[in-house]
C-alpha positions in Angstrom: 6.3 44.9 39.1 4.2 45.3 35.7 5.4 43.5 32.8 7.0 45.7 30.3 5.3 46.1 26.7 8.1 44.7 23.8 11.5 45.2 24.8 13.9 47.3 22.9 16.9 45.5 22.4 20.6 47.4 20.8 23.3 44.2 19.7 26.5 45.1 20.2 28.2 43.9 17.5 26.8 42.5 14.1 30.1 39.7 13.4 28.5 36.1 12.9 27.0 36.0 16.8 25.4 39.2 16.7 23.6 39.4 13.5 22.4 35.3 14.6 21.0 37.5 17.9 19.4 40.1 15.4 17.8 37.5 13.3 16.6 35.2 16.2 15.1 38.3 18.0 13.8 39.7 14.8 12.1 36.2 13.8 12.2 33.4 16.7 11.8 35.7 20.0 9.0 37.1 21.2 7.8 40.0 23.6 11.2 41.7 21.9 12.3 44.0 18.6 15.6 44.3 17.9 15.7 48.5 18.4 19.6 49.3 17.5 22.4 47.9 16.3 26.2 48.6 17.2 29.1 48.1 15.4 32.5 49.6 14.6 32.0 49.1 10.5 29.2 51.2 9.9 28.2 49.9 6.8 27.9 46.2 8.2 26.0 47.9 10.9 23.8 49.2 8.4 23.4 46.2 6.4 22.4 44.3 9.1 19.7 46.9 10.4 18.5 47.1 7.0 16.7 43.9 7.5 14.7 45.1 10.1 11.8 47.5 10.2 12.7 50.3 12.7 16.4 49.4 13.3 18.4 52.2 13.3 22.1 51.7 12.9 25.3 52.9 15.4 29.1 52.6 15.8 29.1 54.1 18.9 27.5 51.9 21.8 26.8 55.0 24.2 24.9 56.7 21.8 22.4 53.5 20.9 22.3 53.0 25.0 20.8 56.6 24.9 18.5 56.3 22.7 14.8 56.2 23.8 13.6 53.3 22.4 16.5 51.1 24.1 15.4 49.0 27.1 18.2 46.5 27.3 21.5 45.4 25.5 22.8 42.4 23.8 26.9 42.2 23.8 28.1 40.2 21.2 31.5 42.0 20.2 34.8 40.4 21.0 35.4 39.6 24.4 38.1 42.7 24.8 35.6 45.5 24.3 32.9 44.0 26.7 34.3 45.5 29.8 34.0 48.9 28.7 30.4 48.4 27.3 29.1 46.4 30.5 30.3 49.1 32.7 28.6 52.1 30.1 25.2 49.7 30.5 25.3 49.7 33.9 25.9 53.7 34.2 22.4 53.9 32.2 21.0 50.7 34.5 19.9 48.7 31.4 19.6 44.9 31.7 22.8 43.0 30.1 23.0 39.5 28.3 26.8 39.4 27.5 28.2 36.8 25.2 31.1 34.6 26.9 33.3 35.7 27.6 32.1 38.1 30.8 35.7 39.9 29.9 39.1 37.7 28.9 40.5 38.1 32.0 40.1 37.7 35.8 40.7 41.2 36.8 38.7 42.6 34.5 35.6 40.8 35.8 36.6 42.2 39.0 35.9 45.1 38.1 32.6 44.5 36.1 31.3 42.5 39.5 32.5 45.7 41.6 30.6 47.9 39.5 27.6 45.8 39.1 27.8 45.8 43.3 27.4 49.4 43.8 24.4 49.0 41.6 22.9 47.2 44.3 21.4 44.9 42.2 22.4 42.3 38.7 21.9 43.6 35.6 23.7 41.2 33.8 23.6 38.1 32.7 26.4 35.9 30.9 25.3 34.0 27.7 26.7 30.4 29.0 23.8 29.0 26.7 24.7 25.1 27.6 22.5 26.2 30.5 19.5 26.0 28.4 20.2 22.9 26.0 17.6 20.5 26.9 19.9 17.5 27.2 22.2 19.5 29.2 19.0 20.9 31.4 17.9 17.5 32.0 21.3 16.3 33.1 21.5 18.9 35.9 17.9 18.2 36.5 18.7 14.5 37.0 21.5 15.4 39.3 19.6 17.7 41.3 17.3 14.9 42.5 20.1 12.6 43.7 19.0 9.5 42.7 22.7 8.8 41.0 24.3 9.7 44.4 27.4 12.0 44.5 29.2 12.9 41.6 32.7 11.5 41.0 33.6 12.5 37.8 32.6 14.6 35.0 33.9 13.5 31.3 33.6 16.2 28.5 34.3 16.4 25.3 34.4 19.4 23.0 35.0 18.8 19.4 35.1 21.4 15.8 36.1 20.6 12.3 38.2 23.3 12.0 39.6 25.9 14.0 39.7 30.1 12.7 42.9 30.7 11.0 43.6 33.5 13.9 43.0 30.4 17.3 45.7 30.6 19.2 46.8 27.4 21.3 45.8 29.5 25.4 42.3 30.3 22.9 41.2 26.5 23.3 41.0 27.4 26.8 40.0 30.8 27.3 37.5 30.0 24.4 36.3 26.9 24.5 37.1 25.2 27.5 35.5 28.0 29.2 32.3 26.5 28.4 33.3 23.4 29.6 34.5 25.6 33.3 31.1 26.5 33.6 29.1 23.4 32.8 31.3 22.1 35.4 30.3 24.5 38.2 26.8 24.2 37.5 26.2 20.8 36.7 28.5 20.0 39.7 27.3 22.8 42.3 30.8 23.2 42.8 33.6 25.6 42.4 36.9 24.7 40.3 40.0 24.8 42.5 42.5 24.0 40.6 43.7 23.1 36.5 46.2 20.9 34.8 46.5 20.8 31.1 48.3 18.1 29.3 48.3 17.9 25.5 49.5 14.9 23.3 52.1 15.6 20.2 49.8 17.8 17.9 47.2 16.5 15.7 48.6 16.7 11.7 45.2 18.8 10.8 46.4 21.2 13.4 48.5 24.9 12.0 51.6 24.6 12.6 52.5 25.6 16.5 48.9 24.6 17.7 48.9 22.9 20.5 45.4 20.7 18.9 44.3 18.4 21.0 44.6 19.4 25.1 43.7 17.6 27.5 42.4 19.6 31.0 41.4 18.4 34.5 39.6 20.4 36.7 39.9 19.5 40.9 36.8 21.1 42.6 35.8 21.7 46.0 33.5 19.3 46.4 36.0 16.0 45.8 35.4 15.8 42.1 37.5 15.5 39.1 36.0 16.9 35.9 38.3 16.7 32.6 37.9 18.1 29.1 38.9 17.0 25.5 39.2 19.5 23.4 40.1 19.3 19.7 39.5 21.5 17.5 40.8 20.5 14.1 38.8 16.8 14.3 38.1 17.3 10.6 34.8 15.5 10.9 32.2 17.7 12.8 31.1 19.4 15.7 30.4 17.5 19.0 29.7 18.2 22.7 29.3 15.4 25.0 29.7 14.6 28.5 29.1 12.1 30.9 28.4 12.2 35.0 30.2 9.1 37.0 28.4 9.4 40.3 28.4 7.0 43.2 24.9 5.1 42.3 25.2 5.3 38.3 25.9 7.4 35.3 24.3 9.4 33.2 25.4 10.8 29.3 24.7 13.3 26.8 25.5 14.7 23.3 25.7 11.4 21.4 23.7 13.0 19.1 21.0 9.9 18.0 18.3 11.6 17.5 17.6 10.5 13.9 19.5 7.1 12.9 19.1 5.9 9.2 19.5 2.7 7.7 20.2 2.3 4.1 22.5 1.3 1.3 23.8 -1.5 4.0 24.7 1.1 6.6 23.0 2.7 9.3 24.2 6.2 10.4 22.9 9.5 11.8 24.6 12.9 11.0 26.8 15.3 12.9 26.1 18.8 13.5 28.9 20.8 11.5 29.4 24.0 13.9 28.1 25.5 16.8 25.3 27.3 15.7 23.8 24.2 14.4 24.2 22.2 17.7 22.9 24.7 20.5 20.3 26.5 18.0 18.0 25.2 20.6 19.6 26.5 23.5 20.3 29.9 22.3 16.8 30.3 21.4 15.8 29.2 24.7 18.4 31.5 26.5 17.4 34.5 24.8 13.6 34.1 25.1 14.1 33.1 29.0 16.7 36.3 29.4 13.3 38.9 27.6 11.0 37.1 29.3 12.9 37.9 33.0 13.7 41.4 31.7 9.9 42.0 31.2 9.2 41.2 34.2 11.7 43.3 36.2 14.5 40.3 37.0 17.9 38.9 36.0 18.1 35.2 36.6 20.6 32.8 34.4 24.5 33.4 34.5 25.6 35.7 36.5 28.5 38.2 36.7 30.1 35.8 39.3 29.4 33.1 36.5 31.2 34.8 34.5 34.3 36.0 36.7 34.8 32.6 38.2 35.2 30.9 34.5 37.4 33.5 33.6 39.6 32.9 36.9 39.6 29.2 35.7 40.7 29.8 32.2 43.4 32.0 33.3 44.9 29.6 35.3 44.4 26.9 32.2 46.7 29.1 30.3 49.5 29.3 32.7 49.2 25.5 32.9 49.5 25.5 29.3 52.5 27.6 29.2 54.0 26.6 32.2 52.9 22.7 32.6 51.7 21.0 36.3 49.0 21.9 38.1 47.8 25.6 39.0 45.7 26.5 42.0 42.4 28.8 41.4 42.2 31.2 44.4 38.4 33.4 43.6 37.4 36.0 45.8 35.0 35.5 48.4 31.4 35.3 46.7 29.4 38.5 47.4 25.5 38.2 49.2 24.1 39.6 45.7 25.1 36.7 43.7 24.2 34.1 46.9 
C-alpha cells in the first residue's frame, strides 16, 4: 500500500494529556498535523486550536471525524467517554490511538473488541506508552534473547508526588497499576491469571479515606509473580522502576542515574516530578510510531485485546482491594485477529 501524505489527526479531549499531544504532533512528530481538536468545552477547544495553523475546533467528535481533512483519531478524553468515541471511529473506519484505559471495565472493552472484529481488521492502538520507553524497550529486548533464563519474578515500583483531589483508592489500580498490568503482560509474555491487593496503614500524607500505598501481586499463566508498589503520595518525586529476576540473572531499570553531580559535599541527581517528564521520550516515540504505521496502512503497538486484558486485570484488582483475598481472572478466548 502506498504511504499516505501528511496525516490529518483529530485529537479528542484537550485536557492535560490531549493538549500535550497537540503540542507533540504540531512540534515534534513528522508526517502528521493536527487537523482538528474536540472538547465538550468549546472555548477550551478554540483556545487550543488557535495555536495550530489549519486546526478546526469542534465540540462533537462525530463532526470532527466526518471532516474531509481528518485521516486518524487520537483519543485523550476521560475513560468513560472512550467507548462511544471508538465505536464512532470504527464506523468511519478511521485509525485510532486511544489513551489508556481502552475503556473503564472489561464489559465495555469487549464491546469495542467485538466491534473491531466486525471490521475484520485492526483499527485501534492503546496508549500503553511504556512499551516505547527506551529503558523498557532494552529490558524487553534482553528478556527476548533468553540470556537471563526464565523470568521468575518482576518487581515494580510506581510512585507519584501527590494524588489529584478526585483520586480514589480504586483509581490507584484502575488508573495507575493499569500500566504495570500491561508491562507485566508485555515484558513476560504471560497473561495475568489472578491478583491480590494488600495495603498497610495509609501514609499520613494520603488524603482522608485514600488507601495509599498499596501492594499488588499478579500471578501469571507462565508461573511468574509480578508485584507492584503503588504509592501516589510519596511527596518526593515521580518514579517508575522495574526489576526482573530470572533463573540466571536479574535486570533493573528506572533508577534515573543519567546525570549524577558532585558539589558542596554532596552527590546525587534529580527525580522527575510527573509522568510527562519521565516518559516524554516514550510519548514522542509512541506517537511517531503510530503515525508512521498509519501512513503505511498498518496498525501496530498495543491492541484492543491488550486494552481488554488490562481492564479485566484492573477490574479484578479493584475487587481484591474492596473484598480482600485473591481474585482469579478469566479472560475470553483470544481472537485470531490479535494473535
